[in-house]
KOLZAGU-43816 format. One record per residue (C-alpha): residue number from 1; residue in three letters; x, y, z. Coordinates in Angstrom, 1 decimal. Example, Ala and Ser with C-alpha at 12.3 -4.5 7.8 and 13.67 -1.06 7.14 Angstrom:
ATOM    k    r       x       y       z
ATOM    1  ALA    12.3    -4.5     7.8
ATOM    2  SER    13.7    -1.1     7.1
% end
This chain:
ATOM    k    r       x       y       z
ATOM    1  MET     0.0     0.2     0.1
ATOM    2  LEU     1.2     3.7    -0.9
ATOM    3  ALA     0.5     6.9    -0.2
ATOM    4  VAL     0.0     9.3    -3.4
ATOM    5  THR    -0.3    12.9    -2.4
ATOM    6  TYR    -1.4    15.6    -4.4
ATOM    7  ASP    -2.4    19.2    -3.6
ATOM    8  ALA    -5.8    19.3    -2.7
ATOM    9  ASN    -6.8    21.8    -5.9
ATOM   10  THR    -4.4    19.3    -8.1
ATOM   11  ALA    -6.7    16.6    -7.2
ATOM   12  ALA   -10.2    18.3    -7.8
ATOM   13  ASN    -9.5    19.3   -10.8
ATOM   14  GLY    -8.3    16.0   -12.7
ATOM   15  ARG    -9.1    13.2   -10.3
ATOM   16  SER   -10.1    10.6   -13.1
ATOM   17  ALA    -6.8    11.7   -14.7
ATOM   18  LEU    -4.6    10.8   -12.1
ATOM   19  GLU    -6.1     7.6   -11.2
ATOM   20  ALA    -5.7     7.0   -15.1
ATOM   21  ARG    -1.8     7.6   -14.3
ATOM   22  GLU    -1.8     5.8   -11.2
ATOM   23  ARG    -2.9     3.0   -13.0
ATOM   24  SER    -1.2     2.9   -15.4
ATOM   25  VAL     2.1     2.5   -13.4
ATOM   26  GLY     0.5    -0.5   -11.9
ATOM   27  ALA    -1.4     1.3    -8.8
ATOM   28  ASN    -4.7     0.7    -7.7
ATOM   29  VAL    -6.4     3.0    -5.8
ATOM   30  VAL    -7.8     1.7    -2.8
ATOM   31  ASN    -9.3     5.3    -1.0
ATOM   32  GLU    -9.3     9.2    -1.0
ATOM   33  LEU    -8.8    10.7     1.9
ATOM   34  THR    -9.5    14.8     1.4
ATOM   35  PHE    -7.6    17.1     4.0
ATOM   36  ALA    -9.1    20.2     3.8
ATOM   37  HIS    -7.6    21.7     6.8
ATOM   38  THR    -4.1    20.9     5.3
ATOM   39  GLY    -5.2    21.4     1.7
ATOM   40  LEU    -3.9    17.7     0.4
ATOM   41  THR    -5.5    15.0    -0.7
ATOM   42  THR    -4.3    11.5    -0.8
ATOM   43  HIS    -4.6     8.0    -3.2
ATOM   44  VAL    -4.3     5.0    -1.1
ATOM   45  VAL    -3.1     2.7    -3.6
ATOM   46  SER    -2.3    -1.1    -3.9
ATOM   47  VAL     0.7    -2.4    -5.7
ATOM   48  PRO     2.1    -5.6    -6.3
ATOM   49  PRO     4.9    -5.7    -3.3
ATOM   50  ALA     7.7    -7.1    -5.8
ATOM   51  GLN     6.8    -3.7    -7.7
ATOM   52  GLU     6.6    -1.3    -5.1
ATOM   53  ALA     9.7     0.1    -5.1
ATOM   54  ALA     9.8     0.4    -9.1
ATOM   55  ILE     6.1     1.8    -8.9
ATOM   56  ALA     6.5     4.5    -6.2
ATOM   57  ALA     9.6     6.0    -8.1
ATOM   58  LYS     7.4     6.2   -11.5
ATOM   59  LEU     4.7     7.8    -8.9
ATOM   60  ARG     7.0    10.5    -7.8
ATOM   61  ALA     8.0    11.4   -10.9
ATOM   62  GLN     4.3    12.3   -12.1
ATOM   63  ALA     3.5    16.0   -12.5
ATOM   64  GLY     1.7    17.1    -9.3
ATOM   65  VAL     2.8    14.4    -6.8
ATOM   66  LYS     4.0    16.0    -3.6
ATOM   67  SER     5.2    13.0    -1.9
ATOM   68  VAL     4.8     9.2    -2.3
ATOM   69  GLY     5.1     7.0     1.1
ATOM   70  GLU     4.5     3.3     2.1
ATOM   71  THR     1.0     3.1     4.3
ATOM   72  GLY    -0.8     0.5     5.6
ATOM   73  GLN     0.6    -0.3     9.2
ATOM   74  ARG    -1.1    -1.6    12.0
ATOM   75  ARG    -2.1    -0.1    14.8
ATOM   76  TYR    -3.0    -2.3    18.0
ATOM   77  LEU    -4.7    -2.0    21.6
ATOM   78  ALA    -1.6     0.6    24.0
ATOM   79  ALA    -9.8    25.3    45.3
ATOM   80  VAL   -13.6    24.1    45.5
ATOM   81  THR   -13.6    23.3    49.4
ATOM   82  ASN   -16.7    20.5    49.0
ATOM   83  PRO   -15.9    18.0    46.2
ATOM   84  PHE   -19.4    16.7    44.9
ATOM   85  PHE   -19.8    12.7    44.2
ATOM   86  PRO   -22.4    12.0    41.3
ATOM   87  SER   -24.6     8.7    42.8
ATOM   88  ASP   -22.4     6.3    40.7
ATOM   89  PRO   -21.5     3.9    43.2
ATOM   90  TYR   -17.7     2.7    41.8
ATOM   91  PHE   -17.1     6.4    42.1
ATOM   92  GLY   -18.0     6.9    45.6
ATOM   93  GLY   -16.8     3.3    46.4
ATOM   94  PHE   -17.5     0.5    48.6
ATOM   95  GLY   -16.7     1.8    52.5
ATOM   96  ALA   -12.8     3.4    51.7
ATOM   97  THR   -12.4     6.8    52.4
ATOM   98  ALA   -10.1     9.5    51.0
ATOM   99  PRO    -7.8    10.0    48.7
ATOM  100  LEU    -8.4     6.7    47.1
ATOM  101  TYR   -12.1     5.5    48.0
ATOM  102  GLU   -10.5     2.3    47.1
ATOM  103  THR    -8.5    -0.2    48.8
ATOM  104  ALA    -7.0    -3.5    47.6
ATOM  105  ASN    -9.8    -5.4    48.9
ATOM  106  SER   -12.7    -3.2    48.3
ATOM  107  PRO   -13.6    -1.9    44.3
ATOM  108  GLY   -13.9     1.6    43.6
ATOM  109  GLN   -12.5     4.6    40.9
ATOM  110  TRP    -8.8     5.2    42.3
ATOM  111  ASP    -7.9     6.4    38.8
ATOM  112  ALA   -10.5     9.4    39.3
ATOM  113  HIS    -9.7    10.5    42.8
ATOM  114  VAL    -5.7    10.7    42.0
ATOM  115  THR    -6.6    12.9    39.3
ATOM  116  GLN    -9.2    14.6    42.4
ATOM  117  LEU   -12.2    14.9    39.5
ATOM  118  GLU   -14.9    15.2    42.5
ATOM  119  HIS   -13.4    18.4    43.1
ATOM  120  ALA   -13.8    19.5    39.6
ATOM  121  PHE   -17.3    18.3    39.9
ATOM  122  GLY   -17.5    20.2    42.6
ATOM  123  TYR   -17.1    23.7    40.6
ATOM  124  SER   -21.2    22.6    39.2
ATOM  125  GLN   -22.8    22.8    42.7
ATOM  126  ALA   -24.1    25.6    44.7
ATOM  127  GLY   -21.9    26.3    48.0
ATOM  128  ASN   -19.0    24.6    46.9
ATOM  129  GLY   -16.9    26.9    49.1
ATOM  130  SER   -15.3    28.7    46.1
ATOM  131  GLY   -17.5    31.5    45.2
ATOM  132  ILE   -17.7    30.1    41.8
ATOM  133  VAL   -20.3    27.9    40.5
ATOM  134  ASN   -20.6    26.5    36.8
ATOM  135  PRO   -23.2    24.0    36.0
ATOM  136  ALA   -20.8    23.1    32.8
ATOM  137  ALA   -18.2    21.9    35.5
ATOM  138  LEU   -20.2    18.4    35.2
ATOM  139  GLY   -19.6    18.6    31.6
ATOM  140  SER   -21.7    19.5    28.4
ATOM  141  SER   -23.4    17.4    25.8
ATOM  142  ALA   -22.2    20.5    23.4
ATOM  143  ILE   -18.7    19.1    23.9
ATOM  144  LYS   -18.2    15.9    21.6
ATOM  145  ILE   -15.5    13.3    22.3
ATOM  146  ALA   -14.7    11.0    19.2
ATOM  147  SER   -13.2     7.6    20.7
ATOM  148  ILE   -11.5     5.7    17.9
ATOM  149  ASP   -11.1     2.0    18.6
ATOM  150  SER   -12.3    -1.7    18.4
ATOM  151  GLY   -16.1     0.0    18.7
ATOM  152  GLN   -18.7     0.7    21.5
ATOM  153  ASP   -21.4    -1.4    23.1
ATOM  154  THR   -24.7     0.9    22.5
ATOM  155  THR   -26.5    -1.7    24.7
ATOM  156  HIS   -24.5    -1.5    27.9
ATOM  157  PRO   -26.6     0.8    30.5
ATOM  158  GLU   -23.4     2.9    31.0
ATOM  159  LEU   -23.4     4.0    27.3
ATOM  160  HIS   -26.7     4.1    25.6
ATOM  161  SER   -27.7     7.2    26.4
ATOM  162  LYS   -24.1     9.0    25.5
ATOM  163  ILE   -23.1     7.8    22.7
ATOM  164  VAL   -24.6     9.9    19.6
ATOM  165  TYR   -22.9     9.1    16.9
ATOM  166  GLN   -21.1     5.8    15.3
ATOM  167  LYS   -19.4     4.9    12.5
ATOM  168  CYS   -16.9     1.8    11.1
ATOM  169  PHE   -14.1     1.8     8.9
ATOM  170  ILE   -12.7    -1.8     8.6
ATOM  171  THR   -10.5    -2.3     5.2
ATOM  172  ASP    -9.7    -6.3     4.6
ATOM  173  SER    -8.4    -7.4     0.7
ATOM  174  ASN    -7.6    -3.6    -0.2
ATOM  175  VAL   -11.3    -3.2     0.1
ATOM  176  GLN   -12.8    -0.5     2.6
ATOM  177  SER   -15.9    -1.2     4.3
ATOM  178  THR   -18.1     1.1     6.1
ATOM  179  SER   -21.2     1.3     7.7
ATOM  180  ASN   -22.9     4.0    10.2
ATOM  181  PHE   -23.0     2.0    13.3
ATOM  182  THR   -20.4    -0.2    15.1
ATOM  183  THR   -20.3    -3.2    17.7
ATOM  184  ASP   -17.5    -4.2    20.0
ATOM  185  GLU   -17.1    -8.0    20.2
ATOM  186  ASP   -13.2    -7.1    21.5
ATOM  187  GLY   -14.5    -4.7    24.7
ATOM  188  HIS   -11.6    -2.5    24.9
ATOM  189  GLY   -13.1     0.3    22.8
ATOM  190  THR   -15.9     0.2    25.2
ATOM  191  ASP   -13.9     0.4    28.2
ATOM  192  THR   -12.0     3.4    27.2
ATOM  193  ALA   -15.5     5.3    25.9
ATOM  194  GLY   -16.4     4.4    29.3
ATOM  195  ILE   -13.5     6.1    31.0
ATOM  196  ALA   -13.8     9.3    28.3
ATOM  197  ALA   -17.5    10.1    29.5
ATOM  198  GLU   -19.8     7.1    30.5
ATOM  199  ASP   -22.8     8.4    32.3
ATOM  200  THR   -22.5    10.5    35.4
ATOM  201  GLY   -24.9    10.9    38.0
ATOM  202  ASN   -27.2     7.6    37.0
ATOM  203  SER   -27.1     5.8    40.1
ATOM  204  PHE   -25.0     3.2    39.2
ATOM  205  GLY   -21.6     2.0    37.6
ATOM  206  PHE   -18.7     4.8    37.2
ATOM  207  SER   -18.9     8.0    36.6
ATOM  208  GLY   -16.9     9.4    33.4
ATOM  209  ALA   -13.8    11.4    33.3
ATOM  210  GLY   -15.9    14.0    30.8
ATOM  211  GLY   -18.9    13.9    33.0
ATOM  212  ASN   -22.0    14.8    30.5
ATOM  213  SER   -19.9    15.3    27.3
ATOM  214  VAL   -21.1    13.3    24.4
ATOM  215  LEU   -19.5    10.2    22.5
ATOM  216  TYR   -18.7     9.6    18.8
ATOM  217  GLY   -18.0     6.2    18.2
ATOM  218  TYR   -16.0     4.8    15.8
ATOM  219  ARG   -14.9     1.4    14.9
ATOM  220  VAL   -11.4     0.6    13.4
ATOM  221  PHE   -10.3    -2.8    14.2
ATOM  222  PRO   -11.9    -6.2    12.6
ATOM  223  THR   -13.4    -8.8    14.4
ATOM  224  PRO   -11.3   -10.4    16.7
ATOM  225  ASP   -10.0   -14.3    17.1
ATOM  226  ASP    -9.0   -15.9    20.4
ATOM  227  ASN    -5.0   -14.8    18.9
ATOM  228  CYS    -5.9   -11.1    20.1
ATOM  229  ALA    -6.1   -12.5    23.9
ATOM  230  ASN    -2.8   -12.1    23.7
ATOM  231  PRO    -1.7    -8.1    23.6
ATOM  232  SER     1.9    -9.2    21.9
ATOM  233  SER    -0.2   -11.1    19.1
ATOM  234  SER     0.9    -9.6    15.5
ATOM  235  ASP    -2.1   -11.1    14.1
ATOM  236  ASN    -3.7    -8.8    11.2
ATOM  237  GLN    -7.2    -9.4    13.0
ATOM  238  CYS    -6.2    -7.8    16.1
ATOM  239  GLY    -4.9    -4.5    14.1
ATOM  240  ALA    -6.6    -1.9    12.8
ATOM  241  ASP    -4.9    -0.8     8.9
ATOM  242  THR    -4.0     3.1     9.2
ATOM  243  ASP    -6.0     3.6     6.6
ATOM  244  ASP    -8.8     3.0     8.7
ATOM  245  ILE    -7.5     5.2    11.1
ATOM  246  ALA    -7.5     8.4     9.3
ATOM  247  SER   -10.6     8.0     7.8
ATOM  248  ALA   -12.2     7.8    11.2
ATOM  249  ILE   -10.6    10.9    12.0
ATOM  250  ASN   -11.4    12.6     9.0
ATOM  251  ASP   -15.1    11.8     9.6
ATOM  252  ALA   -14.6    12.9    13.4
ATOM  253  VAL   -12.9    16.3    11.5
ATOM  254  ALA   -16.0    16.5     9.4
ATOM  255  GLN   -18.3    16.0    12.2
ATOM  256  HIS   -16.7    18.9    14.4
ATOM  257  VAL   -15.9    16.8    17.7
ATOM  258  ASN   -13.8    18.5    20.3
ATOM  259  VAL   -11.6    15.6    21.6
ATOM  260  ILE   -10.2    13.0    19.9
ATOM  261  THR    -8.8    10.0    21.7
ATOM  262  LEU    -6.8     7.0    20.4
ATOM  263  SER    -6.2     4.0    22.8
ATOM  264  LEU    -3.8     2.2    20.1
ATOM  265  GLY    -0.6     2.8    18.6
ATOM  266  GLY     2.3     1.0    16.5
ATOM  267  GLY     5.2     1.7    14.6
ATOM  268  ASN     7.4     5.5    15.4
ATOM  269  CYS     7.8     8.8    14.2
ATOM  270  THR    11.1    10.8    13.0
ATOM  271  ASN    11.6    14.1    14.6
ATOM  272  GLY     7.6    14.2    15.0
ATOM  273  VAL     6.7    12.7    11.5
ATOM  274  ASP     4.3     9.8    11.6
ATOM  275  GLN     5.9     6.7     9.8
ATOM  276  ASP     3.0     6.1     8.2
ATOM  277  PRO     1.7     9.6     5.9
ATOM  278  VAL    -1.8     8.9     5.8
ATOM  279  GLU    -2.1     8.1     9.5
ATOM  280  GLY     0.2    11.3     9.8
ATOM  281  GLN    -1.9    13.3     7.1
ATOM  282  ALA    -5.2    12.6     9.3
ATOM  283  ILE    -3.5    13.9    12.8
ATOM  284  SER    -2.3    17.2    11.1
ATOM  285  GLU    -5.5    17.8    10.0
ATOM  286  ALA    -7.5    16.8    12.8
ATOM  287  LEU    -5.0    19.3    14.7
ATOM  288  ALA    -5.2    21.9    12.1
ATOM  289  ALA    -8.9    22.0    12.9
ATOM  290  ASN    -7.9    22.8    16.8
ATOM  291  ILE    -9.4    19.3    18.0
ATOM  292  VAL    -7.6    18.2    21.2
ATOM  293  VAL    -6.1    15.1    19.4
ATOM  294  VAL    -4.9    12.4    23.1
ATOM  295  ALA    -3.2     9.1    21.9
ATOM  296  SER    -1.6     6.5    24.1
ATOM  297  ALA     1.9     6.2    24.7
ATOM  298  GLY     2.5     2.6    24.2
ATOM  299  ASN     2.8    -0.2    26.4
ATOM  300  ASP     6.4    -1.7    25.5
ATOM  301  ARG     8.5    -0.3    27.9
ATOM  302  THR    11.1    -3.7    29.5
ATOM  303  ALA    13.7    -1.5    31.2
ATOM  304  ASP    14.4     1.9    32.3
ATOM  305  ALA    16.1     2.8    28.8
ATOM  306  ALA    13.6     5.2    27.0
ATOM  307  PRO    11.4     3.3    24.6
ATOM  308  PRO    10.5     5.1    21.8
ATOM  309  VAL     6.3     6.5    22.3
ATOM  310  GLU     4.4     5.1    19.6
ATOM  311  ALA     2.4     6.6    16.7
ATOM  312  PRO     0.3     8.1    16.6
ATOM  313  ALA     1.1     9.6    20.3
ATOM  314  CYS     4.6    10.7    19.1
ATOM  315  ASP     3.5    12.8    16.3
ATOM  316  SER     3.8    16.3    17.0
ATOM  317  GLY     0.8    17.9    18.4
ATOM  318  VAL    -0.7    15.0    19.5
ATOM  319  ILE    -1.1    14.6    23.8
ATOM  320  ALA     0.9    11.7    24.6
ATOM  321  ALA    -0.8     9.9    27.7
ATOM  322  GLY     1.6     7.6    29.9
ATOM  323  ALA     0.6     5.2    32.6
ATOM  324  THR     0.6     5.7    36.3
ATOM  325  ALA     0.2     3.0    38.8
ATOM  326  ILE    -0.7     2.8    42.5
ATOM  327  ALA     2.1     1.3    44.7
ATOM  328  ASP     0.3     0.1    48.2
ATOM  329  GLY     2.8    -2.6    49.8
ATOM  330  GLN     2.0    -5.2    47.2
ATOM  331  LEU     4.2    -6.6    44.6
ATOM  332  ASN     3.3    -4.7    41.4
ATOM  333  GLY     4.3    -4.6    38.0
ATOM  334  THR     7.8    -3.9    38.8
ATOM  335  GLY     8.0    -6.9    40.6
ATOM  336  ALA     8.8    -4.9    44.2
ATOM  337  ALA     6.4    -3.7    47.0
ATOM  338  THR     6.8    -0.6    47.7
ATOM  339  GLY     4.5     2.2    49.1
ATOM  340  SER     2.3     0.6    51.9
ATOM  341  ALA    -1.5     0.8    52.4
ATOM  342  ALA    -1.3     3.6    55.4
ATOM  343  ASN     0.8     5.5    52.8
ATOM  344  PRO     0.6     4.5    48.9
ATOM  345  ASN     2.5     6.4    46.4
ATOM  346  GLU     2.4     6.7    42.7
ATOM  347  TYR     4.9     5.8    40.0
ATOM  348  VAL     5.0     5.7    36.5
ATOM  349  ALA     3.9     1.9    35.3
ATOM  350  SER     6.3     0.0    34.8
ATOM  351  TYR     5.3    -1.2    30.9
ATOM  352  SER     4.6     2.2    30.3
ATOM  353  ASN     6.5     4.3    27.1
ATOM  354  PHE     8.0     7.1    27.4
ATOM  355  GLY    10.2    10.1    25.4
ATOM  356  SER    12.3    12.9    26.0
ATOM  357  PRO    12.7    15.0    27.7
ATOM  358  ALA    11.4    12.1    30.0
ATOM  359  LYS    10.7    15.1    32.5
ATOM  360  ALA    10.2    18.2    32.5
ATOM  361  LEU     7.6    19.3    35.5
ATOM  362  ASN     4.8    21.5    34.4
ATOM  363  SER     6.4    22.0    30.8
ATOM  364  ALA     4.5    21.2    27.5
ATOM  365  SER     7.9    20.8    26.5
ATOM  366  ALA     7.8    17.3    28.2
ATOM  367  TRP     7.3    13.9    26.1
ATOM  368  GLY     3.9    13.7    27.3
ATOM  369  ILE     1.5    14.0    30.3
ATOM  370  VAL     0.9    10.6    32.6
ATOM  371  ALA    -2.2     9.3    34.2
ATOM  372  PRO    -3.8     6.6    35.8
ATOM  373  GLY    -3.2     2.9    33.8
ATOM  374  GLY    -2.7     0.6    36.4
ATOM  375  ASP     0.3    -1.9    36.7
ATOM  376  PRO    -0.7    -5.3    37.7
ATOM  377  ASN     2.0    -8.4    38.9
ATOM  378  PRO     1.9   -10.9    36.4
ATOM  379  SER     3.4   -13.2    38.6
ATOM  380  THR     0.6   -13.4    41.7
ATOM  381  ALA    -2.2   -15.5    41.3
ATOM  382  ASN    -4.3   -14.6    38.0
ATOM  383  PRO    -5.8   -12.1    38.2
ATOM  384  ASP    -3.5   -10.1    40.3
ATOM  385  PRO    -5.8    -9.7    43.7
ATOM  386  ASP    -4.7    -6.1    44.3
ATOM  387  ASP    -8.0    -4.1    43.2
ATOM  388  LEU    -5.5    -0.9    43.4
ATOM  389  HIS    -3.5    -2.4    40.8
ATOM  390  TRP    -6.3    -2.5    38.3
ATOM  391  ILE    -8.3     0.4    36.5
ATOM  392  GLU   -11.8    -1.5    36.7
ATOM  393  ASN   -14.5     0.2    34.4
ATOM  394  ILE   -17.6    -1.3    31.7
ATOM  395  TRP   -16.8    -3.8    29.2
ATOM  396  THR   -18.7    -5.3    26.3
ATOM  397  SER   -22.0    -7.6    26.5
ATOM  398  THR   -21.1    -8.9    23.3
ATOM  399  PRO   -18.0   -10.6    23.5
ATOM  400  PHE   -16.6   -12.5    20.3
ATOM  401  GLN   -16.9   -16.2    20.8
ATOM  402  ALA   -15.4   -18.8    19.0
ATOM  403  SER   -17.7   -21.3    21.0
ATOM  404  ALA   -20.3   -21.2    23.8
ATOM  405  SER   -17.2   -22.1    26.3
ATOM  406  ASP   -14.8   -19.4    24.8
ATOM  407  MET   -14.3   -16.8    27.3
ATOM  408  ASN   -11.3   -14.9    26.1
ATOM  409  PHE   -13.1   -11.9    25.7
ATOM  410  THR   -16.2   -11.6    28.4
ATOM  411  GLY   -16.4    -9.8    31.4
ATOM  412  ASP   -17.8    -9.8    34.4
ATOM  413  CYS   -21.4    -9.0    33.7
ATOM  414  THR   -22.9    -9.4    37.2
ATOM  415  ASP   -24.6    -6.6    39.4
ATOM  416  ASP   -22.2    -4.3    40.7
ATOM  417  ALA   -20.0    -5.1    44.0
ATOM  418  PRO   -21.9    -5.6    47.0
ATOM  419  ASN   -22.8    -2.6    49.2
ATOM  420  GLY   -24.7    -3.4    52.5
ATOM  421  GLY   -25.2    -6.5    52.0
ATOM  422  SER   -26.9    -6.2    48.6
ATOM  423  THR   -26.4    -5.7    45.0
ATOM  424  ILE   -26.9    -2.5    42.9
ATOM  425  PRO   -28.6    -3.0    39.4
ATOM  426  PRO   -28.7    -3.2    37.0
ATOM  427  VAL   -26.5    -5.7    35.3
ATOM  428  ASP   -23.5    -4.2    33.6
ATOM  429  CYS   -20.2    -5.6    32.5
ATOM  430  ARG   -17.0    -4.9    33.8
ATOM  431  VAL   -13.5    -5.7    33.6
ATOM  432  LEU    -9.8    -5.5    35.6
ATOM  433  ILE    -7.6    -4.0    32.9
ATOM  434  ALA    -4.6    -2.0    33.0
ATOM  435  GLY    -2.4     0.0    29.9
ATOM  436  THR    -2.0     3.1    28.9
ATOM  437  SER    -5.4     2.7    26.6
ATOM  438  MET    -6.5     3.8    30.3
ATOM  439  SER    -4.9     6.7    30.5
ATOM  440  ALA    -5.6     8.7    27.1
ATOM  441  PRO    -9.3     8.6    27.7
ATOM  442  ARG    -9.0     9.7    31.4
ATOM  443  ILE    -6.7    12.9    30.1
ATOM  444  ALA    -9.0    13.5    26.9
ATOM  445  GLY   -12.4    13.5    29.4
ATOM  446  ALA   -10.6    15.9    31.3
ATOM  447  ALA    -9.9    18.2    28.3
ATOM  448  ALA   -13.7    17.4    27.3
ATOM  449  LEU   -14.6    19.0    30.8
ATOM  450  ILE   -12.2    21.8    30.3
ATOM  451  LEU   -14.0    22.7    27.3
ATOM  452  ALA   -16.9    22.6    28.6
ATOM  453  VAL   -16.4    25.6    31.1
ATOM  454  ASN   -14.0    27.5    28.9
ATOM  455  PRO   -13.5    27.1    25.2
ATOM  456  THR   -10.6    29.5    24.6
ATOM  457  TYR    -8.4    26.3    25.5
ATOM  458  GLN   -10.3    24.5    22.2
ATOM  459  GLY    -6.6    23.3    20.6
ATOM  460  ALA    -3.8    20.9    21.5
ATOM  461  THR    -1.6    23.3    22.3
ATOM  462  LYS    -3.6    25.4    24.2
ATOM  463  MET    -4.7    21.9    26.4
ATOM  464  LYS    -1.6    20.6    26.8
ATOM  465  THR     0.0    23.9    28.0
ATOM  466  LEU    -3.2    23.9    30.5
ATOM  467  LEU    -2.9    20.4    31.8
ATOM  468  CYS     0.8    20.2    32.0
ATOM  469  GLN     1.2    23.6    34.1
ATOM  470  THR    -1.6    22.3    36.6
ATOM  471  ALA    -0.2    18.6    36.9
ATOM  472  ASP     1.0    17.1    39.8
ATOM  473  ASP     4.8    15.5    40.5
ATOM  474  ILE     4.5    12.0    41.4
ATOM  475  ASN     8.6    12.0    41.6
ATOM  476  ASP     9.5    10.0    38.8
ATOM  477  PRO    12.1    10.5    36.6
ATOM  478  ASP     9.8     9.6    33.2
ATOM  479  GLU     6.6    11.3    34.4
ATOM  480  GLY     6.8    13.5    31.3
ATOM  481  CYS     5.1    17.1    32.4
ATOM  482  GLY     3.3    15.5    35.8
ATOM  483  ARG     0.4    13.7    36.3
ATOM  484  LEU    -2.6    15.0    35.0
ATOM  485  ASN    -5.1    16.8    38.0
ATOM  486  VAL    -8.4    18.1    36.3
ATOM  487  TYR    -9.0    19.7    39.8
ATOM  488  ARG    -6.6    22.4    39.6
ATOM  489  ALA    -6.8    22.3    35.4
ATOM  490  MET   -10.5    23.3    36.4
ATOM  491  ALA    -9.7    25.8    38.8
ATOM  492  THR    -7.2    27.5    36.3
ATOM  493  ALA    -9.9    27.5    33.4
ATOM  494  LEU   -12.5    29.3    35.8
ATOM  495  GLY    -9.9    31.6    37.0
ATOM  496  ASP   -10.2    30.6    40.7
ATOM  497  PRO    -7.9    33.4    42.7
ATOM  498  ALA    -7.3    30.1    45.2
ATOM  499  PRO    -6.3    27.1    43.0
ATOM  500  PRO    -5.6    24.4    45.0
ATOM  501  GLY    -1.8    23.3    45.7
ATOM  502  PRO    -0.5    20.0    44.3
ATOM  503  SER    -2.0    16.9    45.3
ATOM  504  SER    -0.5    13.2    45.9
ATOM  505  PRO    -2.3    10.1    46.8
% end
């Protein structure tokens, strides 16, 4: 697959002629993407592998061609005084108290509380102690988050009222199929969409980082097979074609979304330029449209040496999301037992990719920003029994099953956790999971929450600057500009004259 890029005006004035020229040298058009904000049109063409270099050279020699590059890579799943707690039971926790409202043995949303989401929500309530009241601090349905992933389960009670638009782009055998609906047979997309903006204040389940923001759901991953249960699998069924990712981004731009969240990655960048030209051009198009783009940094770290941040998180202008975890005295993903139950501490997860500069506290010059992603210990009981080592959130109710006994993609579809001797209906599906995939929608949701109260932060550079300037120092050498603190970001966006100081678990 090659990406042949033209000036948009050149392409518009002679599309049929350009396609004929491409066919004359052995290239067949698979897809056309027009990037109106950057003035480019790209033809994705298929070529015989043995003739790729020769055909690419012939295409570069044609008049009006700006660039020709290989495409078709795969991307894989990588100062309010009084807080306000929505009625969702996992947000309030099950008997645990501040600051995490969760323990090793009682579930909850520690990932929301270390970012002090309850205090950001507090600005929506009268008498919150700050002197500032803005109902939009609980989020606004005018703010649109595009979740580009494995699909979304619209039957899930946490999503059915939040997803207002869906579309699917899947390429198979050089043919792209599209539809105006998605399903999620993997579960990953349901989970990430939920973290970003699941139904908040509906008296069950969880609270989304973006509160009342709405979701635009995209599916770019094919139906998985059982190989995809292994996160290291390179099976094509487990990966998304960059052409499909680009198509979804382009559609999200056309729908005027405010934020795009991408919990996927693969490949690298050269000086901030995506190795895949189609994906890179789509990202540039979104950024030129002032959309905030957040992407997972990747889960490939195996040693202290800095692994490269994966594409598209490494694309210039994208907010790269690394993962943090809680050390509570139990063996975690680092293989150590640091911290304690009484004094837990937060650190950059053992698997989380990071870049350079590895740490530039409160500066947008850092490689990215970190947010909760969890870090379970793979050598303990399966799974790690410590709730604080995971991110718990929603999962699909329509998983892929090769047979009735195939449980590779199923979650826990029971009533919510016991509370006072009874369970909390309705039945929803949940999962324990970890990764930078969980960090990206947490940051994207925070961005959406900020935009609800102050639209002047619309744009990736403005938003990264705000989130970095208000981030917390977790004293980790690889934390980028710090760990997300949506409370301090909200206080700044609202002009609170007495914003909160730094926080820690």
